[in-house]
Backbone bond lengths (Angstrom), bond angles and torsions (degrees), N, CA, C in turn:
res aa  C-N    CA-C-N  psi(-1)  N-CA   C-N-CA  omega(-1)  CA-C   N-CA-C  phi
1 M - - - 1.480 - - 1.542 112.39 -
2 I 1.343 115.32 -43.64 1.421 118.81 -178.73 1.507 110.57 -68.65
3 M 1.296 119.09 -40.01 1.451 122.96 178.80 1.507 110.97 -62.96
4 M 1.340 115.48 -36.31 1.474 120.46 179.31 1.532 109.12 -63.68
5 R 1.328 117.01 -45.69 1.459 122.65 -179.41 1.496 111.57 -62.02
6 A 1.359 115.08 -38.86 1.431 118.47 179.63 1.505 109.52 -69.71
7 A 1.309 121.39 -38.58 1.435 122.58 176.81 1.505 115.07 -62.86
8 V 1.374 112.54 -40.24 1.458 118.07 175.54 1.507 113.44 -65.75
9 A 1.340 115.15 -41.50 1.463 120.55 176.28 1.484 111.73 -61.17
10 A 1.343 118.06 -42.73 1.439 122.90 -175.50 1.572 107.85 -67.77
11 A 1.328 116.55 -41.06 1.422 120.35 178.19 1.493 113.41 -65.58
12 A 1.391 118.21 -36.57 1.440 119.76 174.48 1.463 113.47 -66.47
13 L 1.339 116.06 -41.94 1.480 120.53 179.06 1.545 110.56 -62.98
14 S 1.315 115.71 -42.72 1.505 119.53 178.52 1.504 111.13 -63.83
15 L 1.294 117.63 -41.85 1.506 119.40 179.17 1.503 109.68 -64.19
16 S 1.371 116.59 -49.59 1.477 119.32 -175.66 1.591 109.29 -63.78
17 A 1.298 117.23 -37.98 1.460 118.84 -179.61 1.590 110.48 -66.78
18 T 1.310 113.94 -39.76 1.475 117.78 179.71 1.523 109.24 -68.25
19 T 1.272 119.39 -43.14 1.432 120.99 176.83 1.507 113.40 -62.63
20 A 1.294 116.06 -47.81 1.518 121.18 178.28 1.538 108.48 -58.93
21 H 1.329 118.06 -45.75 1.409 119.54 -177.18 1.510 112.21 -65.16
22 A 1.323 118.78 -34.10 1.445 122.00 -177.84 1.513 110.64 -71.64
23 T 1.296 119.12 -31.20 1.467 120.56 -176.30 1.494 112.40 -99.24
24 E 1.352 118.94 -2.26 1.454 121.61 -179.11 1.513 110.40 -80.07
25 E 1.345 112.83 129.17 1.471 119.30 176.86 1.518 108.46 -92.08
26 R 1.312 115.28 136.00 1.451 117.28 178.56 1.554 109.63 -85.30
27 T 1.288 116.37 137.16 1.440 121.51 176.91 1.538 109.15 -117.30
28 V 1.286 112.84 146.42 1.501 117.07 -178.54 1.516 104.61 -91.83
29 P 1.338 117.88 130.10 1.525 117.86 178.23 1.498 109.26 -64.11
30 Q 1.338 116.01 144.66 1.430 123.86 179.56 1.581 106.56 -102.39
31 V 1.320 114.70 137.25 1.419 121.49 -178.21 1.591 105.36 -114.67
32 H 1.395 114.26 122.53 1.435 117.22 -179.10 1.536 108.71 -131.35
33 P 1.319 120.55 153.53 1.415 122.29 171.88 1.578 109.75 -55.56
34 I 1.330 118.14 150.68 1.440 121.58 -172.32 1.557 108.71 -62.03
35 G 1.289 124.27 -35.20 1.439 125.40 178.18 1.480 113.29 -63.51
36 V 1.288 118.05 -37.11 1.467 122.75 177.34 1.494 111.43 -72.55
37 A 1.329 113.69 -42.70 1.484 119.56 176.74 1.534 112.37 -60.08
38 L 1.350 116.93 -46.32 1.463 120.30 178.88 1.520 111.42 -66.73
39 S 1.317 120.27 -37.09 1.437 119.66 -179.83 1.518 113.27 -71.85
40 A 1.302 117.48 -12.41 1.484 121.67 178.18 1.546 110.48 -85.38
41 L 1.357 118.34 -15.02 1.428 118.49 179.42 1.526 111.90 -68.17
42 P 1.327 118.81 141.40 1.452 118.04 178.18 1.534 111.54 -75.02
43 V 1.345 114.52 144.28 1.467 120.61 179.56 1.561 107.92 -119.45
44 A 1.300 115.86 130.59 1.457 119.49 178.71 1.522 111.14 -133.13
45 A 1.309 117.72 158.73 1.423 122.34 175.99 1.534 108.54 -69.85
46 E 1.374 117.16 145.62 1.447 119.37 178.80 1.534 110.77 -70.69
47 D 1.293 115.93 138.86 1.470 121.63 -179.20 1.552 106.66 -120.55
48 R 1.267 120.03 112.14 1.462 122.69 -177.34 1.521 111.97 -105.35
49 T 1.297 116.28 22.26 1.487 123.05 177.79 1.552 108.66 -57.30
50 G 1.268 117.15 124.40 1.408 119.39 177.54 1.520 117.02 87.79
51 Y 1.393 117.08 -7.54 1.480 122.53 -178.60 1.513 108.78 -75.45
52 Q 1.300 115.35 135.37 1.459 121.21 173.51 1.512 105.16 -139.80
53 R 1.401 111.95 118.72 1.456 118.15 -178.62 1.545 110.99 -59.72
54 T 1.333 118.12 -34.19 1.462 119.72 179.52 1.466 115.87 -66.97
55 A 1.309 117.18 -9.09 1.460 120.59 -179.43 1.575 109.72 -77.14
56 F 1.311 115.62 -13.81 1.444 122.01 179.51 1.505 109.97 -102.92
57 R 1.333 119.98 72.36 1.420 123.56 -171.02 1.523 111.39 -69.77
58 H 1.334 117.55 -31.40 1.461 119.70 -174.32 1.609 112.64 -87.74
59 W 1.238 116.78 9.18 1.440 120.38 179.28 1.530 108.39 -70.53
60 N 1.313 116.60 134.42 1.455 118.70 178.65 1.529 109.74 -90.59
61 A 1.339 119.20 111.00 1.420 124.01 -175.01 1.521 110.40 -82.10
62 V 1.283 118.96 -11.11 1.471 120.03 -175.80 1.572 105.69 -92.90
63 G 1.286 115.40 131.54 1.411 115.22 179.42 1.434 115.45 162.64
């Protein structure tokens, strides 16, 4: 029974890997100077909705 499950799992992995590989498009990595790469990062205002400092009881405040 265990060997049958292993065979089914291996077949499923093989099938999904083959399908994923067939539909995957290859992209060429882009190389940019660090300033250009950093300026491309999105910047957003900080949102502390739902944050509670007391929720982090294991935080070490000494330091």
